[in-house]
C-alpha positions as CSV (number, residue, x, y, z in Angstrom):
1,M,-2.1,-53.6,44.9
2,K,-5.1,-54.0,47.4
3,T,-4.6,-54.8,50.9
4,K,-6.1,-58.3,50.6
5,Q,-3.6,-59.1,47.8
6,I,-0.7,-58.1,50.1
7,A,-2.1,-60.1,53.0
8,V,-2.3,-63.1,50.7
9,M,1.1,-62.7,49.3
10,A,2.4,-62.4,53.1
11,M,0.7,-65.5,53.9
12,F,2.5,-67.3,51.0
13,V,5.8,-65.8,52.2
14,A,5.1,-67.2,55.7
15,I,4.2,-70.7,54.3
16,Q,7.4,-70.8,52.2
17,I,9.6,-69.7,55.2
18,V,8.2,-72.4,57.5
19,V,8.4,-75.1,54.8
20,S,11.8,-74.2,53.6
21,R,13.6,-73.4,56.9
22,L,11.6,-75.4,59.4
23,L,10.4,-78.5,57.6
24,S,13.5,-79.3,55.7
25,V,16.8,-81.4,56.0
26,T,19.9,-79.4,55.1
27,T,23.3,-80.9,54.6
28,P,26.5,-79.0,53.4
29,I,25.8,-80.3,49.8
30,T,22.1,-80.4,49.5
31,K,18.7,-79.5,50.9
32,I,15.8,-81.9,51.0
33,S,12.6,-79.8,51.2
34,F,9.1,-79.8,50.0
35,T,9.1,-75.9,49.2
36,F,8.0,-77.0,45.8
37,I,4.5,-77.1,47.0
38,P,3.9,-73.7,48.3
39,L,5.9,-72.3,45.3
40,A,3.6,-74.1,42.7
41,V,0.5,-72.9,44.4
42,T,1.8,-69.4,44.7
43,G,2.9,-69.5,41.0
44,Y,-0.6,-70.9,39.8
45,L,-2.5,-68.3,41.9
46,M,-0.3,-65.2,41.5
47,G,1.6,-65.4,38.3
48,V,5.2,-64.8,37.3
49,K,6.0,-61.3,38.9
50,K,4.3,-61.8,42.1
51,S,5.5,-65.4,42.6
52,M,8.9,-64.3,41.8
53,L,8.6,-61.5,44.4
54,I,7.2,-63.9,47.1
55,A,10.2,-66.2,46.5
56,I,12.6,-63.4,46.9
57,I,11.1,-62.1,50.0
58,A,10.8,-65.5,51.5
59,D,14.4,-66.3,50.9
60,L,15.6,-62.9,52.4
61,I,13.4,-63.1,55.3
62,G,14.3,-66.9,55.9
63,A,18.1,-66.3,55.5
64,T,17.8,-63.4,57.9
65,L,15.6,-64.9,60.7
66,L,16.5,-68.6,60.4
67,P,19.9,-68.9,58.5
68,S,21.3,-72.4,57.8
69,G,24.7,-71.0,56.9
70,P,26.0,-67.8,55.6
71,Y,24.0,-65.7,53.4
72,F,24.9,-65.9,49.7
73,P,22.9,-63.9,47.0
74,G,23.1,-66.7,44.5
75,F,20.4,-68.6,46.3
76,T,18.2,-65.6,46.0
77,V,18.7,-65.6,42.4
78,S,17.8,-69.3,42.4
79,A,14.6,-68.5,44.5
80,A,13.8,-65.9,42.0
81,V,14.1,-68.0,38.9
82,T,12.2,-70.7,40.5
83,G,9.3,-68.4,41.6
84,A,9.1,-67.0,38.1
85,A,9.1,-70.5,36.6
86,W,6.3,-71.8,38.8
87,G,4.5,-68.4,37.9
88,M,4.1,-69.5,34.4
89,L,1.4,-72.1,35.7
90,K,-1.2,-69.2,36.0
91,G,-3.9,-69.6,33.5
92,K,-2.5,-72.8,31.8
93,D,-5.3,-75.3,30.7
94,K,-3.0,-78.5,30.9
95,P,-1.2,-78.1,34.2
96,W,0.4,-81.5,34.1
97,L,2.4,-80.6,31.1
98,W,3.6,-77.4,32.7
99,V,4.3,-79.0,36.0
100,I,6.6,-81.6,34.2
101,G,8.3,-79.0,32.4
102,I,8.9,-76.6,35.2
103,S,10.0,-79.5,37.5
104,F,12.5,-80.7,34.9
105,F,13.8,-77.1,34.5
106,H,13.9,-76.5,38.2
107,F,16.1,-79.7,38.8
108,A,18.3,-79.5,35.8
109,F,18.9,-75.6,35.7
110,V,18.3,-74.3,39.3
111,S,19.2,-77.2,41.5
112,L,21.9,-79.0,39.5
113,L,23.5,-76.1,37.7
114,L,22.9,-72.9,39.6
115,N,22.8,-74.2,43.3
116,S,25.6,-76.5,42.8
117,T,27.5,-73.6,41.4
118,W,26.8,-71.4,44.4
119,I,27.9,-74.3,46.8
120,Y,31.1,-74.7,44.8
121,M,31.8,-71.0,45.1
122,M,31.0,-70.8,48.8
123,G,33.0,-74.1,49.9
124,G,35.5,-74.4,47.3
125,K,34.8,-78.2,47.1
126,A,35.3,-79.9,43.8
127,F,32.4,-79.7,41.6
128,S,32.6,-83.5,40.9
129,A,32.3,-84.1,44.6
130,I,29.2,-81.9,45.0
131,I,27.3,-83.1,42.0
132,G,26.9,-86.8,42.6
133,P,24.6,-86.5,45.8
134,R,22.7,-83.5,44.3
135,V,21.9,-85.8,41.1
136,L,20.7,-88.5,43.5
137,K,18.6,-86.2,45.4
138,S,17.1,-84.8,42.1
139,A,16.5,-88.3,40.8
140,I,14.4,-89.1,44.0
141,M,12.6,-85.6,44.4
142,L,11.8,-85.0,40.7
143,P,8.9,-87.7,40.4
144,L,7.6,-86.6,43.8
145,E,7.4,-83.0,42.8
146,I,5.7,-83.9,39.5
147,I,3.1,-86.2,41.2
148,I,2.3,-83.8,44.0
149,N,2.2,-80.7,42.3
150,G,0.3,-82.1,39.1
151,S,-2.2,-83.5,41.4
152,L,-2.5,-80.5,43.6
153,I,-2.7,-77.9,40.8
154,T,-5.3,-80.0,38.8
155,A,-7.4,-80.3,42.0
156,L,-7.2,-76.5,42.5
157,Q,-8.0,-75.9,38.9
158,R,-11.1,-78.5,39.1
159,Q,-12.3,-76.6,42.2
160,K,-11.8,-73.2,40.8
161,F,-10.0,-72.4,43.9
162,G,-7.5,-69.9,42.5
163,E,-10.3,-67.8,40.8
164,K,-12.4,-67.9,43.9
165,L,-9.4,-66.6,46.0
166,I,-8.1,-64.0,43.6
167,N,-11.4,-62.7,42.6
168,G,-12.4,-62.1,46.2
169,L,-9.2,-59.9,46.6
């Protein structure tokens, strides 16, 4: 890996930490955040492996420097899965279809299943008590994620931003 690539990856790690830890609202049951934006851009520009690595590093550094509770490795697994999913955007011709699919995967599998399971394991609260507010949050955030990321990735693709940035590395 070139030095410039590492610097760009470090920038994406920093952006994800800021958006996830400082520009979000966290409750014991759910977290409202716009981390899906830097994750989608990272995935579109960097691909599966690098996007997954960036998500893992951002989660570990964020949990260490700005914890919102005790560290639990399950959330790092969720970050890795989410990073890998958004990494599938790289090189795709019809980003809207991919954004819709990845967003549904993220909310159904990562947010509702994995993260709810981690919260249940950490807190011992009844799963039925956890899932209701998380479904409501997902119902609100899903259309936002699709519209914002679909528009953003389409604009980046139209401007050839990713190719200019990556080819310059």
